[in-house]
N, C-alpha and C positions, 0 to 999 in steps of 0.2 A: 674466484673474482666476483666482485659485488655491484650489482649497478642498481644505480635510483635514477627513474624516469620521471620528469616534468612533463606531464601527458597536456597538450592542448588540442584546441579543435584542428590546427594545420600543420601541428609538428610535435615531436619528442624529443625533449632535452634530455641528453643520459651523461652520467657522471659514472666513471668506472675506478675501483678503489682494488688493489689488491689486498692480500691477508693479512698484511701488515697497516693495513688503514691507509695506504699512500693513493693519491690520485693520479691514475698513469694515462688517462684518457676523458677527454670531453667531447662530445659530438651532438650534432643537431641530427634529427631525421623528420624528412617529410612523412606526413601521413597520409602516404598512398600506396599502392600495391607494391610498386618496386621498392620506395622508401619504406615502408615493414619489412619486404622480403631483404631487407638490408642489415635492419634492425633485427631480425630474427638471425641473422649468420652472424653479426658481431656478438650477440649473448647467448649463441649456441652453449647451452650444456653449463651454463652460469646462475648466479641467483638473482632474481629481479624482483624490484619493489616499485610501487607506481600507486599513487592516492586514486580513491575512488571517485570515478566523476562521472558525465554522460560522456566523454569522450574514451574515457578508458577502457569500455570494454569490448569494441572491437580491435583495440593494441592487444588487450589481454587474450582473445582468441587467438590472434595472429602470433603471439609467443608461446601460450602454452603447449604447445607441441612440441616445441624444442629445448625449452627451459624451465627451471622452477621459479614460478612467478607468485608472488604476494600481492594481495591489494590491501592498502592500509587507510585506517579508517581517519577521515580528513580532519573532522576536529580533536580527535585523540592525537594524531601526530601533531598538531599544534600547540595542543597543551605542555607535551614532552619536550617540542623543540621550537620555541619563537624565536624568529629573528628579527632583530630592528631594521636592518636591509632584507629586502627581498629580492630576488632577480630568479630569473631560470635555472641558473646555474647554481645558485646556493640551494634553492629547494633539491634539487636533482641529489646535490652534496650530501646535505640533509638527509633526506630518504637513504641513501648509499651507507651512509655512517650510521644509523638507526638499523638498518639490515645487517650490518656486519656486529653490531652489538647484540642482536636478538631482541631488540625491544620496540620491534613491529606492532603495533595494535591490528590485528586483522580484521577487514570486512568479511562477510560471507558472500562467496561468488557463484549466485544461482546458476543453473544448468540452460541452456540454450532454449532447451524446452518450456523451463519455467519463467524465462524471460518473454518469449512469445506471447506465454498465457495472461504474463503481467502486461506487456504491451495492449492486448484485447481489452481488458478491464480498464487499464486505465483509459484507453480511447474513449470506452463509452464512459468513463465517469466525466472526461472532457466533454464530449458531446451534451450529456445532462447539463454539466455546470453552463454552459453557453445558450441550451433551450431555457433553462431557468432565467436568464440576463435576458432574453427577447420576450419571455412572457412577462418579465416586470417592467419593460421597456413597453408593452401592451397596455397593460393596467395603467402604468403614469400617464401616456396619452389620454386614455379615457377619462380617470381621475381629472386631467385638467380640462376636458370639455364637459365634466358633469355626467356623463356616462355610467349607469351602474348595470352589471350584467344582473338580469333577473333569474339565473339558473344558478344551481349549488355547485354543479360541475364547473368551474373556470373556464375550461378549454374542451368540455364535451362537444357532440356533433350538434346540440341545440345551440350551444354557444358559440360554435365555427358559425352557424347559419346566420346567427344575430349577427355577429360583427362583418359579415358582410353586406349586411343591410341596413347596419344602424345609420341614421342620418348626423353626419358630421360634416364640417369645413372640405373644401375641395383639398386644400394640403394636407389637412388628416387625415383624408380619405388616402391618398398617395402614401403616406408613411404608414398607414396602418395597411395597407396592401403589401407594402412592402416586408412588413414583419410577420405579417400572416404567410408569405411566401416562405421566407427563410424558417419559420416554426414550422410548415408542411414538411420543408427539406431536412430538418433535423429529425422529424419524428419517426420520417422514413429511415433516415440514417441509424437512429436509437433503435428500431427494431431489427436492423440487417445485424447490427452488431449483436442483440441479443442472440440472433440465429449463429453467430458466428463463436459466441461464448458456449452456448448447447452445445454444439457440435465438438467443440474442442475439450468440453468438459466431458463428454461422454467416453473420451479416452483417456481420462485421468482418473488415476487410482484412488487419489484421496477426493477428488470431487463427486466421484459415483459413491462414495461413502455417505460424504458432510450432506448431501442433498435430500439424503433420506431421513433427517432430522427434521421436527414439526417447525415451519416458519422459514426453514432456509430453500433459498431458490438456487438454479444453475450461476447465476452471476455471483453471489455469496461463495456458492461454493469452489467456484474457480478461483476467486477471488482468494482466499484463505490458503487453499492450495499453492497457488502461484508463488503469495509471500511468504510462505512456510518452508517451501521445496522440501523440508526433511523434518517429519517431527523430531527425529531423533536429535537435532540442534536445541531441542529445550528438556532439560530435565526433570521438571514438573510441570504440571498443570498450573501453577502460580507463576512458573517462568513464561509460559504462552499468553496469563492473562496480563501479566505485566507488556509484554510485546505489545498486545492490543490497548494498552492503556488504559485497562478496566479495572485498576487496582488503587486504593486510596492513599493518598500522600501522606508521609510520616513526618511528626513534627515532633524530634524529640533533643532534648536538652535536660542534662543534668537527671533530678526526678520528674520532669516533665515528660510525656509521651502522649501526644495526640495525634487523631487520623482525621486528616482532611478530605476534600474533594479528590475524585479521579486523577491520577496524574496528567492524562492525556499527554503524554509522552512517547506514544507509540505510534501505532501505523492509522492515520488519520481516517483513510477511507475505508480499512477494516472496523475500524470502529463505528463509523457512519452505519455501516452494512449490519453489524449484528446489534445494533440498536435498532433499527427497521424488522430485523428477524425477530427480536424480541418481542416487539408490538403485535407480530403476525402468530408467535407462538402463544402469548396471553391470549389471544382471540381462539386458538384452534385447539390448545392443549389444556385439558382441565389440570394437568400437573402444573403449567407455569401461570397459568390466571390463579390458581390458591396462591401459589407465592407472591405474585404481585400485589392480589387483592390483601393478603397479610401485611407485608412490607409498605404500602403506600398509605395505612393508617398510621404507621410511626414515622415514615420519612419523609412522602408527598410521592406523588407519581413520576417525577424524573429519577429521583434516587433509586425507587422500586423497578423503575425498567431497565436502568442501569445494573443492577444485581441479576434481574432476569438475563441479560446480555452475557453477563460474565458467568452464569450459570450453561449456557450455551455453549463458551467458551471450552469450560471445563469439558462437557462433553464431547466436544469436537476432540477437543485433546486424548480421549479414552479411546474414542471409535478410531481415530488415525494410527494409535499405539497398539490396539488390540486388532485391528483390521475388520472392525465390525459394524455391521449398520445400526443404524437409532431403530431401539423401540420403545412405544411408551409404555411405560411400568403399567401392567395391569389393575392393580388397585389403587392408580392414580383415578382412572375412568370412573371407579364406583366409588371415589369419594375417600379413598383410605388415605393413609400418613402418608406425607411425601416421599419419594423414595430418591436416593443419590446415586448416580453413577459412580462414586467414589466407592472401590472396592477392592479384593485382591484380583 
C-alpha cells in the first residue's frame, strides 16, 4: 500500500493506493495524540510520504517507528507535479502516485538531537534579530530628538548611563525607558541562550572539533554541526561550500563561461556566522590575515572576506571527515608559504 499524506497544522489528509495505483481509501486524521495513533495503525508497515513542513516533523516521529516514511522536498514536488486544481485530497493523491512511481525527491530528515540543537541556535538568532530592531528604534528616537551618542560603543555601559539621564521630552523619555527595559531583557535572554548553546555543544562530537578552529566559537560550531548532522551527506568540500552558499554563480551559454557573485542559495544563518568567523580569523591568524590582505588588493574587502569564509568551510569539512581538531600550520606563524588543509 502507498500512502500520501497532506499534513496541516490540525489534521492530515491521507490517500491510500494499492500496488496497481487504484485509490482504495481516503481519510482525514486529526493531529492529536489519539488521531496520530489511529494514523500509525492505519499505515502500519506501509510506505508513506509527506511534504517537509513545520507541521510534518511530529507526524514523522509518530509514524517512523511503524512504517517506512519519506519526506518530500516541497518545491521539487511542485516542479514534478503541479495541479491547476489544488485541494487537500488532490495533494495527498499526487504524493501517493509519486511514491508508487518512485519519483519522490526526498528531503534529509535530521535526528531529534540535531533538531533540538537547531532550535537553540535559531532561537538565539531570533532574539538577536529582535534586539537589533529595538536598538534601531532607540537610534531612530534619538535622531528625531537631535541627540548624538558621545561614545564609540553605541550600547556599552557608558552609553546606557547616558541614555538613562539624557534630557528629552516626557513622552520621549517614557518611550526610551520602555525600549531600554526591553533591550535589557533581551540581553539577558541572549546570554542565557549562549550558556545553553555551549552546554549542548560540549556534548556534540562535531562542535567540539569545530570550536578548535581559529575564529570559531561555540555558537558557530553548534550551528554548523546541527545543520549538517552527518558530514557523509556531502561528497566533497565543494558540496559543503555550495550548501553554505559560498561558491560563485556560473553563467554558461555556448562559448561564454562567466563566474559571478556567490550564489547565496544556501543556509543564510550559517553563511552569516562563517563571515563573522572569517573576520575573527583574519584578526588572530597569520594564515588567514595573509590570505585576506593578498586578495583584498585584487578583489576588495568583501570578496576577500568571503574567500576566507570559504576556506574556513573547507577546513571544517576535513576536520569532520577526519575527526581531527584544527591546528594552525606552523610555517604560517613564521611567515612561510600559505598551507592548505586539502591533502591526502
